[in-house]
Each structure stands twice: as structure tokens, then as C-alpha cells.
Backbone as ProteinMPNN parsed JSONL, in Angstrom:
{"seq_chain_A": "XXXXXXXXXXXXXXXXXXXXXXXXXXXXXXXXXXXXXXXXXXXXXXXXXXXXXXXXXXXXXXXXXXXXXXXXXXXXXXXXXXXXXXXXXXXXXXXXXXXXXXXXXXXXXXXXXXXXXXXXXXXXXXXXXXXXXXXXXXXXXXXXXXXXXXXXXXXXXXXXXXXXXXXXXXXX", "coords_chain_A": {"N_chain_A": [[-60.037, 26.029, -24.977], [-57.723, 28.49, -24.025], [-54.21, 28.893, -23.594], [-53.577, 30.852, -21.706], [-55.794, 31.121, -19.989], [-55.852, 28.555, -18.9], [-53.437, 28.529, -17.515], [-53.998, 30.468, -15.598], [-56.117, 29.182, -14.175], [-54.677, 26.852, -13.26], [-52.709, 28.056, -11.656], [-54.274, 29.328, -9.749], [-55.468, 27.09, -8.536], [-53.201, 25.75, -7.444], [-52.268, 27.769, -5.667], [-54.487, 27.998, -3.85], [-54.397, 25.371, -2.804], [-51.893, 25.32, -1.515], [-52.412, 27.306, 0.293], [-54.384, 26.19, 1.943], [-52.879, 24.135, 3.068], [-51.042, 25.577, 4.714], [-52.856, 26.782, 6.385], [-53.959, 24.564, 7.67], [-51.81, 23.607, 9.004], [-51.249, 25.526, 11.012], [-53.666, 25.35, 12.333], [-53.843, 22.848, 13.437], [-52.731, 22.327, 16.152], [-54.73, 23.566, 17.588], [-57.06, 22.153, 17.035], [-56.486, 19.453, 17.64], [-55.775, 18.84, 20.535], [-55.256, 16.751, 22.358], [-53.667, 14.996, 20.861], [-51.453, 16.682, 20.354], [-50.395, 16.963, 22.98], [-49.642, 14.376, 23.522], [-47.629, 13.996, 21.627], [-45.745, 15.876, 22.468], [-45.06, 14.8, 24.954], [-43.845, 12.485, 24.146], [-41.682, 13.495, 22.764], [-40.361, 14.819, 24.827], [-39.622, 12.631, 26.439], [-37.8, 11.357, 24.68], [-35.725, 13.116, 24.532], [-32.353, 14.438, 24.64], [-31.585, 14.916, 27.219], [-30.105, 13.91, 30.259], [-31.28, 11.321, 32.359], [-33.098, 11.976, 35.394], [-31.29, 12.141, 38.461], [-31.599, 9.64, 40.77], [-31.511, 8.574, 44.067], [-29.636, 5.731, 44.69], [-30.104, 2.856, 46.504], [-27.797, 1.352, 48.535], [-27.196, -1.932, 49.255], [-25.978, -3.82, 51.957], [-24.372, -6.794, 52.751], [-24.446, -8.768, 55.622], [-22.191, -10.357, 56.121], [-20.123, -9.497, 54.389], [-18.388, -6.55, 53.515], [-18.668, -5.34, 51.052], [-20.424, -3.423, 48.689], [-23.53, -4.327, 47.136], [-24.167, -3.117, 44.876], [-24.908, -3.084, 41.472], [-24.097, -1.213, 39.63], [-21.781, -0.105, 40.665], [-20.094, -2.366, 40.664], [-19.977, -2.773, 37.936], [-18.716, -0.392, 37.24], [-16.207, -0.677, 38.399], [-15.269, -2.972, 37.002], [-15.176, -1.859, 34.367], [-13.425, 0.177, 34.78], [-11.081, -1.224, 35.41], [-10.602, -2.429, 32.968], [-10.129, -0.05, 31.427], [-7.811, 0.861, 32.712], [-6.043, -1.271, 31.988], [-6.04, -0.892, 29.316], [-4.747, 1.587, 29.131], [-2.233, 0.788, 29.994], [-1.463, -0.946, 27.982], [-1.414, 0.862, 25.865], [0.621, 2.581, 26.709], [2.713, 0.818, 26.587], [2.781, 0.295, 23.838], [3.406, 2.871, 22.891], [6.039, 3.099, 23.914], [7.346, 1.061, 22.477], [6.973, 2.0, 19.903], [8.483, 4.429, 20.0], [11.026, 3.355, 20.476], [11.36, 1.832, 18.07], [11.296, 3.907, 16.257], [13.505, 5.506, 16.923], [15.566, 3.607, 16.375], [15.155, 3.342, 13.661], [15.729, 5.954, 12.794], [18.455, 6.072, 13.491], [19.51, 4.093, 11.815], [18.939, 5.241, 9.347], [20.574, 7.526, 9.547], [23.009, 6.321, 9.605], [23.082, 5.077, 7.042], [23.042, 7.418, 5.525], [25.484, 8.613, 6.278], [27.295, 6.604, 5.355], [26.723, 6.723, 2.595], [27.612, 9.439, 2.004], [30.227, 9.226, 2.799], [31.148, 7.27, 0.942], [30.861, 8.738, -1.427], [32.47, 10.992, -0.962], [35.023, 9.787, -0.555], [35.474, 8.748, -3.025], [36.362, 10.76, -4.507], [39.21, 12.379, -6.146], [42.549, 12.672, -4.758], [43.456, 15.332, -4.623], [41.139, 16.873, -4.639], [39.891, 15.869, -2.401], [41.474, 16.439, -0.197], [41.347, 19.358, 0.773], [38.68, 19.341, 1.684], [38.503, 17.291, 3.608], [40.392, 18.138, 5.466], [39.062, 20.301, 6.565], [37.014, 19.263, 8.08], [35.677, 18.46, 11.293], [36.871, 16.567, 14.208], [35.021, 14.557, 15.071], [33.441, 14.128, 12.836], [35.395, 13.344, 11.011], [36.005, 10.884, 12.239], [33.595, 9.391, 12.013], [33.486, 9.314, 9.234], [35.822, 7.868, 8.711], [35.247, 5.387, 9.985], [33.155, 4.442, 8.466], [34.296, 3.822, 6.108], [35.962, 1.767, 3.562], [38.984, -0.379, 3.686], [40.861, 0.46, 1.765], [39.851, 2.986, 1.214], [40.262, 4.165, 3.757], [42.965, 4.235, 3.906], [43.447, 6.122, 1.951], [42.076, 8.385, 2.982], [43.583, 8.852, 5.384], [45.962, 9.528, 4.107], [45.429, 12.035, 2.944], [44.673, 13.904, 4.877], [45.842, 16.253, 7.296], [48.91, 15.631, 9.173], [48.72, 15.91, 12.002], [45.982, 15.821, 12.519], [45.53, 13.238, 11.517], [46.966, 11.657, 13.295], [45.569, 12.196, 15.633], [43.081, 11.168, 14.947], [43.666, 8.39, 14.562], [44.381, 7.771, 17.2], [41.847, 7.995, 18.435], [40.532, 6.052, 17.127], [41.84, 3.729, 17.868], [41.383, 3.556, 20.585]], "CA_chain_A": [[-59.54, 26.8, -23.938], [-56.436, 28.885, -24.479], [-53.126, 28.602, -22.571], [-53.563, 31.92, -20.7], [-56.856, 30.723, -18.978], [-55.416, 27.27, -18.269], [-52.425, 28.871, -16.593], [-54.692, 31.143, -14.478], [-56.768, 28.237, -13.385], [-53.686, 26.026, -12.574], [-52.089, 28.881, -10.576], [-55.321, 29.487, -8.67], [-55.599, 25.794, -7.867], [-51.96, 25.549, -6.667], [-52.202, 28.761, -4.607], [-55.445, 27.622, -2.868], [-53.868, 24.143, -2.246], [-50.845, 25.748, -0.575], [-53.036, 28.152, 1.363], [-55.085, 25.188, 2.813], [-51.872, 23.424, 3.847], [-50.559, 26.46, 5.703], [-53.881, 26.998, 7.385], [-54.165, 23.338, 8.452], [-50.591, 23.474, 9.859], [-51.397, 26.341, 12.141], [-54.882, 25.017, 13.054], [-53.681, 21.509, 13.98], [-52.619, 22.305, 17.692], [-55.998, 23.994, 18.192], [-58.099, 21.126, 16.768], [-56.094, 18.146, 18.226], [-54.951, 19.111, 21.666], [-54.733, 15.504, 22.959], [-52.529, 14.458, 20.053], [-50.348, 17.538, 20.547], [-49.842, 16.62, 24.237], [-48.932, 13.07, 23.388], [-46.37, 14.177, 20.831], [-44.87, 16.633, 23.371], [-44.524, 13.797, 25.943], [-42.851, 11.613, 23.477], [-40.423, 14.331, 22.476], [-39.68, 15.086, 26.057], [-39.031, 11.434, 26.878], [-36.736, 10.957, 23.838], [-34.727, 14.175, 24.356], [-30.984, 13.967, 25.042], [-31.267, 15.184, 28.57], [-29.849, 12.697, 31.096], [-32.307, 11.044, 33.341], [-32.86, 12.597, 36.722], [-30.58, 11.315, 39.392], [-32.376, 9.141, 41.808], [-30.602, 7.834, 44.952], [-29.593, 4.249, 44.605], [-29.828, 2.278, 47.803], [-26.775, 0.281, 48.592], [-27.44, -2.939, 50.252], [-24.812, -4.483, 52.39], [-24.542, -8.121, 53.317], [-23.855, -8.747, 56.966], [-20.908, -11.039, 56.099], [-19.118, -8.776, 53.667], [-18.524, -5.073, 53.527], [-18.759, -4.929, 49.741], [-21.755, -3.109, 48.321], [-24.107, -5.173, 46.072], [-24.637, -2.222, 43.826], [-24.418, -3.595, 40.214], [-23.417, -0.136, 38.908], [-20.406, -0.026, 41.209], [-19.353, -3.534, 40.131], [-19.721, -2.513, 36.46], [-17.747, 0.645, 37.169], [-14.922, -1.32, 38.732], [-14.902, -3.792, 35.838], [-14.778, -1.032, 33.246], [-12.209, 0.991, 35.193], [-9.93, -2.045, 35.267], [-10.361, -2.464, 31.484], [-9.552, 1.177, 31.047], [-6.413, 0.879, 33.171], [-5.263, -2.163, 31.216], [-5.801, -0.339, 27.995], [-3.706, 2.582, 29.298], [-0.919, 0.157, 30.09], [-1.155, -1.387, 26.639], [-1.078, 2.006, 25.043], [1.946, 3.08, 27.145], [3.773, -0.085, 26.021], [2.865, 0.512, 22.391], [4.184, 4.103, 22.702], [7.401, 2.851, 24.128], [7.802, 0.269, 21.372], [7.032, 2.883, 18.781], [9.654, 5.364, 20.21], [12.252, 2.552, 20.264], [11.508, 1.57, 16.651], [11.564, 5.215, 15.593], [14.964, 5.825, 17.167], [16.395, 2.711, 15.663], [15.091, 3.619, 12.208], [16.455, 7.149, 12.607], [19.887, 5.771, 13.582], [19.847, 3.361, 10.623], [18.875, 6.25, 8.26], [21.73, 8.381, 9.629], [24.157, 5.467, 9.245], [23.05, 5.031, 5.659], [23.418, 8.729, 4.961], [26.912, 8.741, 6.549], [27.974, 5.725, 4.458], [26.677, 7.271, 1.283], [28.387, 10.585, 1.912], [31.632, 8.75, 2.816], [31.444, 6.681, -0.315], [30.945, 9.852, -2.398], [33.707, 11.808, -0.65], [36.253, 9.03, -0.71], [35.647, 8.421, -4.424], [37.018, 11.941, -5.142], [40.618, 12.283, -6.185], [43.229, 13.161, -3.553], [43.594, 16.789, -4.63], [39.797, 17.399, -4.274], [39.495, 15.411, -1.063], [42.35, 16.958, 0.914], [40.801, 20.52, 1.469], [37.399, 19.053, 2.385], [38.76, 16.436, 4.765], [41.059, 18.988, 6.493], [38.069, 21.226, 7.22], [36.052, 18.53, 8.924], [36.147, 18.319, 12.721], [37.374, 15.206, 14.526], [33.928, 13.606, 15.155], [33.015, 13.805, 11.475], [36.414, 12.507, 10.441], [35.939, 9.61, 12.84], [32.55, 8.805, 11.345], [33.916, 9.023, 7.808], [36.843, 6.735, 8.753], [34.649, 4.115, 10.406], [32.265, 3.92, 7.38], [35.094, 3.589, 4.831], [36.685, 0.443, 3.448], [40.387, -0.263, 4.042], [41.525, 1.283, 0.757], [39.43, 4.407, 1.45], [40.799, 4.611, 4.935], [44.324, 4.67, 3.635], [43.369, 7.369, 1.129], [41.734, 9.433, 3.906], [44.76, 9.157, 6.226], [46.998, 10.193, 3.273], [45.13, 13.415, 2.513], [44.537, 14.856, 5.953], [47.083, 16.753, 7.934], [49.464, 14.595, 10.048], [48.192, 16.062, 13.396], [44.618, 15.301, 12.465], [45.603, 11.824, 11.273], [47.366, 11.017, 14.53], [44.389, 12.251, 16.561], [42.078, 10.197, 14.456], [44.129, 7.03, 14.9], [44.193, 7.595, 18.718], [40.447, 7.777, 18.84], [40.037, 4.731, 16.607], [42.513, 2.614, 18.652], [40.884, 3.515, 21.97]], "C_chain_A": [[-58.106, 27.254, -24.305], [-55.474, 28.72, -23.296], [-53.181, 29.62, -21.48], [-54.607, 31.498, -19.617], [-56.395, 29.457, -18.247], [-54.314, 27.618, -17.236], [-52.932, 29.571, -15.402], [-55.337, 30.095, -13.607], [-55.833, 27.3, -12.6], [-53.042, 26.787, -11.444], [-53.064, 29.042, -9.451], [-55.459, 28.206, -7.839], [-54.365, 25.536, -6.931], [-51.892, 26.5, -5.465], [-53.225, 28.466, -3.518], [-54.999, 26.305, -2.129], [-52.816, 24.461, -1.164], [-51.383, 26.481, 0.591], [-53.718, 27.19, 2.414], [-54.05, 24.45, 3.664], [-51.32, 24.225, 4.956], [-51.599, 26.671, 6.794], [-54.056, 25.766, 8.303], [-52.938, 23.14, 9.415], [-50.718, 24.28, 11.156], [-52.654, 25.988, 12.943], [-54.816, 23.665, 13.79], [-53.592, 21.481, 15.534], [-53.959, 22.741, 18.315], [-57.098, 22.919, 18.131], [-57.743, 19.849, 17.498], [-55.177, 18.322, 19.439], [-54.445, 17.811, 22.425], [-53.554, 14.984, 22.155], [-51.266, 15.384, 20.163], [-49.619, 17.264, 21.872], [-49.06, 15.329, 24.184], [-47.613, 13.224, 22.653], [-45.359, 14.902, 21.734], [-44.287, 15.689, 24.443], [-43.543, 12.893, 25.316], [-41.559, 12.272, 23.171], [-39.67, 14.615, 23.761], [-39.009, 13.849, 26.53], [-37.82, 11.031, 25.991], [-35.678, 12.062, 23.681], [-33.393, 13.656, 24.898], [-30.656, 14.377, 26.433], [-31.054, 13.906, 29.424], [-31.0, 12.55, 32.039], [-32.056, 11.663, 34.681], [-32.194, 11.636, 37.685], [-31.486, 10.889, 40.556], [-31.443, 8.386, 42.76], [-30.788, 6.341, 44.782], [-29.28, 3.727, 45.999], [-28.733, 1.19, 47.72], [-27.064, -0.612, 49.713], [-26.19, -3.647, 50.699], [-25.123, -5.814, 53.025], [-23.848, -8.093, 54.704], [-22.5, -9.423, 57.065], [-19.825, -10.252, 55.338], [-19.423, -7.281, 53.663], [-18.649, -4.525, 52.116], [-20.227, -4.54, 49.386], [-22.26, -4.015, 47.166], [-24.623, -4.371, 44.964], [-24.118, -2.677, 42.439], [-23.714, -2.462, 39.406], [-21.996, -0.031, 39.425], [-19.53, -1.176, 40.723], [-19.027, -3.303, 38.664], [-18.617, -1.467, 36.296], [-16.331, 0.184, 37.401], [-14.389, -2.125, 37.583], [-14.457, -2.912, 34.693], [-13.503, -0.204, 33.496], [-11.006, 0.088, 35.099], [-9.581, -2.3, 33.798], [-9.655, -1.194, 31.018], [-8.06, 1.254, 31.45], [-5.56, -0.043, 32.392], [-5.021, -1.627, 29.868], [-4.8, 0.8, 28.04], [-2.328, 1.998, 29.308], [-0.539, -0.386, 28.725], [-0.696, -0.28, 25.741], [0.26, 2.604, 25.46], [3.047, 2.202, 26.567], [3.941, 0.084, 24.538], [3.636, 1.817, 22.136], [5.656, 3.853, 22.887], [8.01, 2.081, 23.009], [7.897, 1.156, 20.152], [8.253, 3.856, 18.836], [10.927, 4.513, 19.979], [12.456, 2.193, 18.829], [11.902, 2.814, 15.91], [13.018, 5.583, 15.729], [15.831, 4.96, 16.413], [16.381, 3.006, 14.138], [15.825, 4.894, 11.911], [18.015, 6.927, 12.607], [20.328, 5.104, 12.315], [19.928, 4.361, 9.379], [20.146, 7.104, 8.317], [22.988, 7.641, 9.22], [24.254, 5.365, 7.714], [23.456, 6.305, 4.96], [24.947, 8.972, 5.091], [27.717, 7.863, 5.575], [27.928, 6.198, 3.03], [27.551, 8.443, 1.063], [29.921, 10.142, 1.926], [32.006, 8.121, 1.526], [31.668, 7.747, -1.416], [32.17, 10.636, -2.255], [34.987, 11.016, -1.002], [36.445, 8.62, -2.174], [36.266, 9.577, -5.19], [38.535, 11.661, -5.191], [41.269, 12.935, -5.009], [43.309, 14.672, -3.506], [42.241, 17.481, -4.177], [39.412, 17.087, -2.854], [40.272, 16.084, 0.068], [41.765, 18.283, 1.493], [39.54, 20.235, 2.206], [37.667, 18.295, 3.631], [39.493, 17.239, 5.883], [40.171, 19.941, 7.187], [37.07, 20.548, 8.153], [36.607, 18.467, 10.326], [36.407, 16.859, 12.952], [36.236, 14.225, 14.544], [33.502, 13.195, 13.774], [34.088, 12.995, 10.723], [36.339, 11.004, 10.943], [34.74, 8.781, 12.177], [32.836, 8.394, 9.936], [34.902, 7.855, 7.803], [36.188, 5.435, 9.073], [33.714, 3.547, 9.286], [32.994, 3.65, 6.127], [35.692, 2.208, 4.782], [38.15, 0.668, 3.735], [41.162, 0.653, 3.034], [41.192, 2.735, 0.917], [40.025, 4.936, 2.702], [42.229, 5.092, 4.725], [44.35, 6.032, 2.864], [43.067, 8.508, 2.098], [42.88, 9.846, 4.779], [45.898, 9.848, 5.406], [46.663, 11.637, 2.978], [44.937, 14.365, 3.646], [45.889, 15.211, 6.55], [47.534, 15.711, 8.937], [48.91, 14.683, 11.454], [46.785, 15.529, 13.467], [44.632, 13.727, 12.348], [45.991, 11.099, 12.557], [46.216, 11.013, 15.567], [43.357, 11.303, 16.216], [42.422, 8.747, 14.798], [44.033, 6.799, 16.373], [42.843, 7.318, 19.07], [40.041, 6.397, 18.276], [40.612, 3.589, 17.456], [42.029, 2.515, 20.065], [39.623, 2.793, 22.054]], "O_chain_A": [[-57.348, 26.454, -24.852], [-55.882, 28.446, -22.167], [-52.84, 29.271, -20.35], [-54.285, 31.532, -18.429], [-56.572, 29.363, -17.033], [-54.294, 27.016, -16.162], [-52.43, 29.365, -14.297], [-55.127, 30.106, -12.394], [-56.109, 26.972, -11.446], [-52.842, 26.227, -10.366], [-52.689, 28.898, -8.288], [-55.552, 28.245, -6.612], [-54.526, 25.151, -5.772], [-51.505, 26.089, -4.371], [-52.906, 28.653, -2.344], [-55.229, 26.186, -0.926], [-52.862, 23.929, -0.055], [-50.918, 26.337, 1.721], [-53.605, 27.406, 3.62], [-54.296, 24.167, 4.837], [-51.119, 23.699, 6.051], [-51.269, 26.73, 7.978], [-54.266, 25.888, 9.509], [-53.073, 22.568, 10.497], [-50.36, 23.813, 12.237], [-52.711, 26.297, 14.133], [-55.641, 23.386, 14.66], [-54.299, 20.697, 16.166], [-54.286, 22.337, 19.431], [-57.931, 22.794, 19.028], [-58.665, 19.178, 17.962], [-53.988, 18.008, 19.394], [-53.373, 17.806, 23.03], [-52.546, 14.574, 22.729], [-50.141, 14.892, 20.07], [-48.39, 17.317, 21.922], [-47.963, 15.215, 24.732], [-46.603, 12.635, 23.038], [-44.187, 14.527, 21.733], [-43.109, 15.804, 24.782], [-42.51, 12.569, 25.902], [-40.482, 11.69, 23.301], [-38.439, 14.644, 23.759], [-37.88, 13.95, 27.01], [-36.889, 10.414, 26.508], [-34.823, 11.969, 22.8], [-33.318, 12.596, 25.519], [-29.506, 14.206, 26.838], [-31.797, 12.935, 29.274], [-31.615, 13.527, 32.464], [-30.904, 11.856, 35.069], [-32.513, 10.447, 37.709], [-32.066, 11.736, 41.235], [-30.628, 7.6, 42.277], [-31.891, 5.797, 44.738], [-28.284, 4.127, 46.603], [-28.798, 0.258, 46.917], [-27.171, -0.237, 50.88], [-25.393, -4.048, 49.851], [-26.086, -5.918, 53.784], [-22.806, -7.465, 54.888], [-21.725, -9.121, 57.974], [-18.653, -10.386, 55.692], [-20.568, -6.846, 53.793], [-18.733, -3.305, 51.974], [-21.156, -5.261, 49.75], [-21.467, -4.415, 46.314], [-25.433, -4.847, 44.168], [-22.901, -2.645, 42.26], [-22.834, -2.744, 38.593], [-21.078, 0.126, 38.62], [-18.357, -0.976, 40.407], [-17.924, -3.606, 38.21], [-17.743, -1.562, 35.435], [-15.393, 0.585, 36.712], [-13.221, -2.005, 37.213], [-13.424, -3.198, 34.087], [-12.681, 0.061, 32.618], [-9.942, 0.582, 34.726], [-8.407, -2.377, 33.435], [-8.672, -1.273, 30.28], [-7.195, 1.645, 30.666], [-4.414, 0.311, 32.115], [-3.955, -1.839, 29.289], [-4.054, 0.981, 27.078], [-1.381, 2.555, 28.753], [0.628, -0.289, 28.344], [0.251, -0.419, 24.967], [0.981, 3.103, 24.596], [4.104, 2.663, 26.135], [5.052, 0.032, 24.012], [4.46, 1.852, 21.222], [6.462, 4.344, 22.097], [9.123, 2.407, 22.598], [8.876, 1.044, 19.415], [8.943, 4.059, 17.837], [11.837, 4.991, 19.301], [13.591, 2.227, 18.353], [12.756, 2.773, 15.025], [13.679, 5.931, 14.75], [16.791, 5.447, 15.817], [17.399, 2.935, 13.448], [16.5, 4.97, 10.884], [18.746, 7.529, 11.82], [21.37, 5.452, 11.76], [20.832, 4.3, 8.546], [20.743, 7.388, 7.278], [23.897, 8.194, 8.6], [25.33, 5.537, 7.141], [24.13, 6.278, 3.931], [25.6, 9.456, 4.166], [28.717, 8.324, 5.024], [28.921, 6.112, 2.308], [28.215, 8.502, 0.028], [30.738, 10.646, 1.156], [33.094, 8.392, 1.018], [32.584, 7.623, -2.228], [32.86, 10.94, -3.228], [35.895, 11.528, -1.657], [37.537, 8.17, -2.52], [36.649, 9.435, -6.351], [39.07, 10.857, -4.427], [40.612, 13.697, -4.301], [43.235, 15.245, -2.42], [42.23, 18.484, -3.464], [38.732, 17.859, -2.177], [39.747, 16.265, 1.167], [41.684, 18.335, 2.72], [39.313, 20.815, 3.267], [37.094, 18.63, 4.668], [39.241, 17.039, 7.071], [40.473, 20.368, 8.301], [36.371, 21.211, 8.92], [37.819, 18.426, 10.539], [36.212, 16.017, 12.075], [36.428, 13.106, 14.069], [33.222, 12.018, 13.546], [33.78, 12.106, 9.929], [36.568, 10.053, 10.195], [34.916, 7.61, 11.841], [32.491, 7.299, 9.492], [34.804, 6.959, 6.965], [36.547, 4.424, 8.469], [33.52, 2.335, 9.187], [32.372, 3.273, 5.134], [35.903, 1.56, 5.807], [38.546, 1.802, 4.007], [41.985, 1.482, 3.422], [42.046, 3.613, 0.792], [40.3, 6.135, 2.739], [42.664, 6.126, 5.232], [45.165, 6.917, 3.124], [43.751, 9.53, 2.044], [43.153, 11.038, 4.924], [46.675, 10.636, 5.946], [47.588, 12.422, 2.771], [45.026, 15.573, 3.424], [46.906, 14.553, 6.327], [46.714, 14.985, 9.499], [48.646, 13.648, 12.066], [46.444, 14.833, 14.423], [43.852, 13.03, 12.996], [45.425, 10.055, 12.88], [45.941, 10.024, 16.246], [42.778, 10.664, 17.095], [41.575, 7.985, 15.262], [43.632, 5.711, 16.786], [42.606, 6.475, 19.935], [39.279, 5.671, 18.914], [39.927, 2.601, 17.72], [42.236, 1.486, 20.708], [39.059, 2.66, 23.14]]}, "name": "protein", "num_of_chains": 1, "seq": "XXXXXXXXXXXXXXXXXXXXXXXXXXXXXXXXXXXXXXXXXXXXXXXXXXXXXXXXXXXXXXXXXXXXXXXXXXXXXXXXXXXXXXXXXXXXXXXXXXXXXXXXXXXXXXXXXXXXXXXXXXXXXXXXXXXXXXXXXXXXXXXXXXXXXXXXXXXXXXXXXXXXXXXXXXXX"}
């Protein structure tokens, strides 16, 4: 047998097999109506639709006015857990904000100290024009982050009016 005839026979067999599968797929609901109904019921029962709301009778004890509905009790229990979790979350947020602000302040202080160290390591001729252009609050930060030798150098290079104003703020 040559390859051409073998290919034709194999193709015919595969085509007839696929045809039978398609026909049986469409004929199944017609042949097995009971099975189709059972499958539809199972699918309807397992669908994501919420169950129909049925009224729940609330029984009250003659001695207490609290309902004996277990769902209401569970709801109260879970609501109290939710409330406590909200409280914990609020406390954690407050702690986080506090830590964040302290870390930012530390970072600013480190930056100021590094800038002060770099500025005050300049020679007096280079430092004088820079220091005289700074405003009073920046001069105060620079002065407070400097060592005693650097403070003397800073006071020596700035204008006398600024130096006196700076010392007044430091001494207060």
C-alpha cells in the first residue's frame, strides 16, 4: 500500500470519528432527558446565587428580652471582633506615623549635621559669603550642629549684626 492511500484512509477515519463525536454531543440531550435534568438541577444548586431569604423566627424567653437567634449572636460576636481589629489598626497607624516622623526628623538632623560639617570645613574666605546669605533660622541650625571650634569660625565670618542676633537666639 502506498503512502497516498494510507493518508486518505487515515484522514477518512479521523474525519468520521470527529463527525460521530459532534453528532453524539448534539444528540445527548435528546436521548438522555432524565440525565440532562439531573445535571441542570445540580448546576442550579451549586450556582453562586445566594440562597433565598426565608424569614427566621425569633424566639424570646419570657425572662429575658434577648433573642435566641444564633445568627444575631454570631453577628454581634463578629462585629465586636471587627471593632477591636479597627482599634488595633488605628493604634498601629498612629505608631507608624509617630515612627515615620521621628525617622524623618533624625534624617533631617543627619543632613543638617553633614551639611554643617562640610560648610564649616571650608576656609574662611569661602565660608563668609555663603554664611552671610543664609537666613537666621538656617544659621541657628548650622550653629547648633557645629563643634565649639566651628562655632567660633562661623561667628568670625558672618556679619556682626547677624552674629549678635544669632547669639541672642542661642542664649534664649
